[in-house]
N, C-alpha and C positions, 0 to 999 in steps of 0.2 A: 308750429307758434311763431309770432313774429319775435323778431330779434327786440332785445331789451337792453339800455344804456342808462346808465347813471351819471348824472354831474351834481359835484358836491361843491358849494359855494363856501371856502373855509379862508378868504384873504384877507378879510376885514383885522384891523388891529386890535380892534375892541378897546377904544379909549374909555369907555365907562366903568371897565373893570379896573381901572388904574391899578395896572400891573404890568410890570416887565414880563411878564409869561404871555407869550402868542394865545389870544384867548380861548381858540378851540383846543386849546391843549390843557386848560382848567380841568381837574378831574371830577368827575361825578361817580360815586361809588369807587373811588381808587382807580377809574379809567379816565383816559383824554376824552373829552365829550366827541370830538370828531371821530375816535377809534369806537363809542359806539354807535356811531351813525353807518363807519365804513361795516361794521358787525352785522348790523339788521340788514343793510342792503346787500351784504354777503349772502345772506340766508335767502334770498329770492332769486340768485346764480343771476345777477345782469352777465351779459356777454361781455361788456366792458365797461369800468368805472374810471371815470376822471375827476381828481381833485383839484379845484382851483385854488392856489396858494399865493401868499402875498410875504409878509412878515414872518420870518421863521420857518421857511419852507423847510430847512434841513433838520430842523426838529420835528415838524410834522412827518418828515418821509421816515424818522426813525421808529415811529408809532405804528404809521399804518404799513409800512413796508411794501409789499408784493399785491398788496390787497386792491390799490389802486395807482393810476397812473398820474402822476402829478405834471401840472401845466402853471409855469406861474404868471401872475397878474402883476406886472410890474408898476402899474399905476391903477389906483382901486378910483374904477370912474362908475360906478354902480352895478348893479346885479346883472343887467342886460349885457353891459360889458364883459364882466366876469363869466357869463356863460359863452360869449363870442370867443373867449381864450381857449376852448374846446373845438372850435371849427374846424380846425386842421384835421383834427382826430376821427371827427363824428359826422360832418355836414354831409358827406354823399351816401351815407348810408340808411337802408330801410328800417323801420320800426318803430318803437316806443323809447323818448328819453325822459327818465323821472329827474326832474330839478330840485334839489333838497340842500338845506342849509345847514353848515357845517356845527351851528349852535344850537341842534335840538336833538339831543341824545335820547329824548325818550320816547321817539316814535318808534313802533315795535315791526318787526317782519312781517307780522300779520296785517297791518295797517297798510303797507308798502304794496304787500303781494294783492291786497284787494283793490287798492288805488289801481294799480296795474288791468285787473281784469275788469273794473268799473269802466277805465278808459276804452277798452278794446272792444267790450261788449257795446259800447255805446257809438263807437265808430267816430267819436269825436276826435279833431285836431288839437285840442287841450283839454285837460280836466285839472281842477283847483282842488286841491284838499281842504275842507273847510270844517270849520266845528262850531258848536253851540257854545258862547260864553255867557257867564253869568254877568259881568261888567266888561262888555266890550269896548270901554272907552280906549281909545289909541289905537284901534285895529282898523284896518280897513274892512269895510262892509260888503257882503256879498249880496246884490240886489237881482232877484229873481222877478219874472214876469209872470203872468196870471196861468201858464203852462208849467210853472215851475222852474221853466230854464234860466240859465245864468244872463242876464241882461247885459250886467255891468259889475264891475269893482270899484267902489267909491271910497276916498282915502276919509278919515274922521274930520280933517280940516275941510273938506270939500262937501261933505254930506249936509242934508238939509237937516230940518227937525226931526221929521217922519222916519228918514234915512237913518239916522242915530239911534233911533228905537231898534232897529234889526239888531238880533243877535247873532246872527250868523255871520262869522268872520273868517277874513283870508289867512290860511296859515302860513302861506309861502312856501309852500311845496305844490310842485305841479308836474302832470305829465303830458307830453306833447309827442304829437308826429315827428319825427328827428328830421326830416327834410323840411317838412313847413316851420319847424322851430327857428333852424338858421337862417332861412329864407327871410322869414318875419324880421330877425332881428338885423336884416340889412336896412331896415324900415324906421327903426324907432329913431327917437332924436332925444337930444338931451337940452330941449330947449324948455328948462324949468329954473327954480330957485338954486338948485344944488350943481347944477351944469352936468347931471348925471344921465346914463341910460338906465331906464328901469325895466326890468323884466316884465312886471306887471303890462306892460304900453303893448306887449306881444298879444296879449287876450283882446285888448281894443283894437288891433290891426286886424286880426281874424275876426272878429265879431261884424266890423265895416266889410269885410269882402263876404259875408253871409256864412263863414264857416261856424260849425260846431262847436260850442263850448259849452262843456259839461262840468258840473260838480259832485264831489263825494265827500260826504259829512260824516267824519269819525264821531263815534259816540263817546270818546274821551278828550276832553277840551285839555287835559293835564298834559297829555302826551305831545300835544302840538308846540309847549312852550319853547320860546326861542330864550337863551341866556345873554343879556346883554349888560349885566352887573353881579354883583357880589348877592346881592338878595334874592335875583332869579336863581343863580347857583344854589344856594342852601335850600329853595324850595323844590328844586332840580332833584337835589339829594334826598331830600325828605320822599318824594315820590318815589325814586328809585329804590329807597331803602325798604320802603313798604311792600314793593314788588316782590323785592327779595325776600324779605321774611314771611310775607304771605305766601311765597312758594315752600319755603321749609315748613311752614305750619302745616301745607299743605300735605307734603310727604311725611308728617309724621313727627316732626320736631316740636319741643314744647318752649314757647318763649315766653317766660312770666311777663315782660313788659316789652311789647315789641317794637315800642316808641323808645325805647332806650337800648337797643342792642342793635348793633351794627354790625352786618355780615358782608362781608365781600364777596364779587361776581364770582369767584373761583372756588370759592369754598364748597367742601362734598359734605354733608354732614348726613349721618343715618338716623332712623324714624328712633323713636325712645330717649334722644337725646334731650338732656334739660339745660335751658341757658337762663342764666339770672340777670338781671340789669345791670346794664353798665359795662356788658362785656363787648369787646371789639376783637372780630374775627377776620383776618384778612389773609390775603395770599392765597397759595394753593394749599390751604388747608384742610385735612380730613379728620374727622372726628367718628369713631364708632360708637355703635349703641350703647345707652345705657349711660354713657359719659354724663357729668354732670360740670357744668363752666360757670365760673362765675360765684358770685356777684363782682363785678368791676376787675376783670381779667382782661388781658389782651393776648391775643394767641395769632402769630405770623409765620405762615409758611412751616406749620408744624403737621406731624399726623399723630393723633391721642388715640390709645387704644380703647378697647372696651372696658367700661364700668370705671373711668378712670375719672378723679375730681381733681379740677383745677380751681381756688379759689384765692381771689384778690390778688393774682401773680401776672407775672410776664413769661411767655415764653417764645422764642423766635428761631428758625430756621435749625429746628430740633425733632427727633423722635422720642415719643413718649409711649412706654408700654401699655399692657392692660392690668386694670387695677391697681392703678398707682394713685398715691395721694399727693398734692402738690399745693403747699403754702398752709396757710395763708401768709402774701408778702414774700413769695420765693422769686427768683427771677433766672429764667434757664436762659441763657445766653445760646449764640449760634453753636453750630458743630455738637450737639449735646444728643446722646443717647441714653435714655432710663429705660431699663427693664421692667418687666412684669412685678407685681408686688412690691414696687420700691414705694420709698416715701423721700419726699424733697420737703421740707418743714419749714416753718416761720424763720425768716429772714435769713433763707439760704440762697447763695449764689453759685450758679454751677455753668462752667465756660468751657466749651471746647473738650469734653469729658464723658467718659463711658460709665454707666453705673447699671452694676450687674442686675439681675432679680434678686427680690429680698433684699436688696440693701437699702439702709437708711442713712439719710442725713437729716437728721431731726431738725435742728435749730442753729442758727446763729454761726455759719460756717461759710468759707469760701472755697469750692472746690475747682480749681483751673487747670486745664492741661494735664488731666488725670485719667488713668485707668483703675478702674475701682471694679473688682470682682461681684461674686455673689455672696448673700450674705453676709455682706460687712456692715458694721455698726460703725457710724464715724460720730462721735461726740460733740457735745456744745462747744463753739468758739475754735474748730479745729481750722487750720488753715494749710493748703498746698502752696508753699511759696516757691512759685513757678518762674520768678523773674529776676534776674540780676542786674538788671539796668540795660543790657543791651540783648540778652537771649531769652527765651522761653524753653524751660526743659520739663519734663517727663516727671510725675509721680506715678507709682504704680501700688494699688493696695489690692492683694491677692485674695482669694475667697476665703471666707470664714475668720476674715481677722476682725479684731477690735481695736478701735482708735480712741485713748480716752480722751475727755474733756482738754480744751485749751491746749492741744497739740499742735507743733510746727513741723511739718513734713518739708525738709529743704531738698528741694528737687535739683539734681535727679537722684533719685531715691527710690528704694522697692521695701515695701514691706511683704515678707513673705508669707504664704498660705497658713492661715491657723494663728497668726500671731497675736500678740499684744502689747500695744503701746500705752504707757503709763501715762495718766494726766498729768498735763502740765510739761510734758517732754517736749523738747526741741529734738527732732532726729535728723541727722547729718549724714549718717553712713546706714548703708542697706541694714534689713532686721532680717534676719534667718526663718525660714518657716519655723511654726511650732515653739516660738520665742517669745520670752516677755523683754523688752526692751524700756528703760527707765534714763532717762537723759535729762537731770536735772540736779541743782546742787542740794547737797544734805542740809535740813533745816538746822537753825542756830536760833536759840535763843537766849538771849542777853537781859536778864532778870535786873529790873530797876534801871534800864536805861532812859525809858521814855520820860521818867524824873529828870534824870538828869539836862536832858535835852528843853524840858520846859524852863528849867532854872535858868539855863545858858540865854533863852530868848528873853527872861523877865530881866538879867544883868545888861 
């Protein structure tokens, strides 16, 4: 099989995005769009990949890493000039080169593979990826002759009335015979209003020489969308989310309202998981079978166990066991581990803590920097007081303990196994196992005192 190369055009600043962020680094489904492009191209195993970068080159390198070699285009003088920047790396090599824009994150590896195969089977010197557009306004039209061969590409501004009715458009993605590409690039001109060197001029040069130029029409116009502004970015996000959600539904996940469910590319979700509207699942999250997520729940980089229910809550960078009940309105912060059969209830915040099997923090509590054993009950309003203004300290609550409501556990402190802490206590010293600790002042009632206070106010 012929050698295959890829050139990604990612040097444009993207002024229409009106952003300080380099254009191709704007995310789609949580991943920079250029990373989508390199990822899909990598799936077809090109022998070499070159990315042409300009502004923000260092940032691009952070995301695509070793997937592609980077070449700097110091001046942005058009797409033809951009491809020429790869000349030193590719010009003397035999094979096929695909040229792709770094702002087309929706083109799939299947389309790239089919385009390569079509180009090679046709024996063409160039092949244009085209698509049917319901509204082709603004796109270059692909004009074919009676034999259905590509005759030319005509831009909107140069098209006749009849040509403007053509709905097959140029997507800006091409395959070329590699040697032919770099030879033809030597002959393109910048004699145009913008003073730039345009890659489509190569097509015209090849046709004038009688070389074969082919076209392959993708069935999905949406995937060829280029992202030039925030409106297009939002449309691309919608398309990508639909793909992701449909893939999960095909694998047995129930989404009550797919249009209002947002799942990242790296999430792994088992069959028979139920996801309610308003849920956002991102990062390397895994969710086991029979779990129920949402509504209005955000989960990022977590493992969620079998048959666990998380409602109206936020969880990040944590592990949640099997058959756990979370929420509503709970916040599980990073580095938390929740055992199986546990409960994290209404308005509970847990941070950098472990909670053992069958333990419960049912409502209105803060558990931070704590090790909570199994079969522990933490009463309403309990706080592990972990910070003295300079350092964080550990609270340990051992198995089978019971913490009464409105208790303050002043870390570092340990509540021993099987112990009780009376409601309203402020615990500053360790509690031995199998003990009852009461740390509150004895109640004093001063009868009639309230009337004296009221009379003093009147005076």
